[in-house]
N, C-alpha and C positions, 0 to 999 in steps of 0.2 A: 723324768718330764716334766711333774712338778718345778726340780729342780731348773731346767730349763726356763719355762713360765714365769719365774721369780725372778731367773737373772738378768733374762731380756726384757722384763718390765722396769727394773732396775735401770736398767742402760738406758730405758727411755725417759727415765727422772719419774716415773710412778709411785706414787705408794700403795704398798702391797698389802694385802692380810688374807690370812688361812682363816676360812671360818669352818668349822665342826658343822654338818648340818643336824638337823633335830634326828632324834631317834625315840623309838616308843619305848623307853627303859620297863615300864609294866609289862608288855609281853615278851622283851629282850630278856629282860633280866639279866646275867652273866653269860650268856648262852655265847655273846661274841667278843666275851673280853680278852680272848687269845688272836682272835683275827683283829680285834681295834688295836689293840696295843702294837701288831705287828705293821701297822703301815703310821701309827700316831708316833709313835719312838721316830723313824726316819723323815717322817711330815716335821714333825715339831726341831731334829736337827736340823732341815734345810731352813725352817722361819729363823734358827737361831743365825744358822750361819749368814743368810741375808740382811738380818734385824728386822724382820716379818713380825708384826703382832698373829698370833696363833690365838683363836676366840673358841674357847667351848662355853657353852652358857645351857648346854643340858639340863645339868641337874639344878640351875635357877631357877630358868623358863617355866619348869612344872607343866607343859603341856597335857593337860589328861588324855587317857587313853583313847576318849571316843573323839577326840580331836585329830586321829591319825588315818588316814583313809589303810595305811598298812604299817611296815615298820618305820619307815623313813619318809612317806610323803604327808604331807600334813593336809589338812583340810582347811576350809576359809576362818573359822575360828583359832584355828590351832597355827594360821600363819598368820595373824593377826598378833597374838601372844609373842611368835617368834620374830615379828617385824618389832614391835618394841624394845626387843631385845636389842634386836642389832641395831636399832636406831638408837637407841641409851647407851649403847657401847662405843659406835661411832663418834658420837657426840662428845664424849668423855676424848675418847684418841683425840679429835680435833682442839677442845677446847685445854688438853695437858699439852698439846705440841707434838704429839707420838704422829699424829697425821697433818699434813700441811695444806693448808688453805687456799694456796694457789699452787702451778706447776709452775715451773724453770721457765 
């Protein structure tokens, strides 16, 4: 399904970005490593196939466990951290030409 979403977006001339959602590594630890690898490998392959950036800034966002509602949903304080990271990364991609500032 992701393949088709990316393919259709590209056909429409859209810039596409795949973003890994936040996860509470303090609680999860390595429990889901196998499952995460099982979807990240094909997701990364789709990103590479279509030249789409694949963003994962979980390690550098450093959202404290108390800023999560559960394993993957952030509270307002966590959302602010996540949004800063996402905005900074998107700004970088616009500035370096990875993403376009205008559509065709």
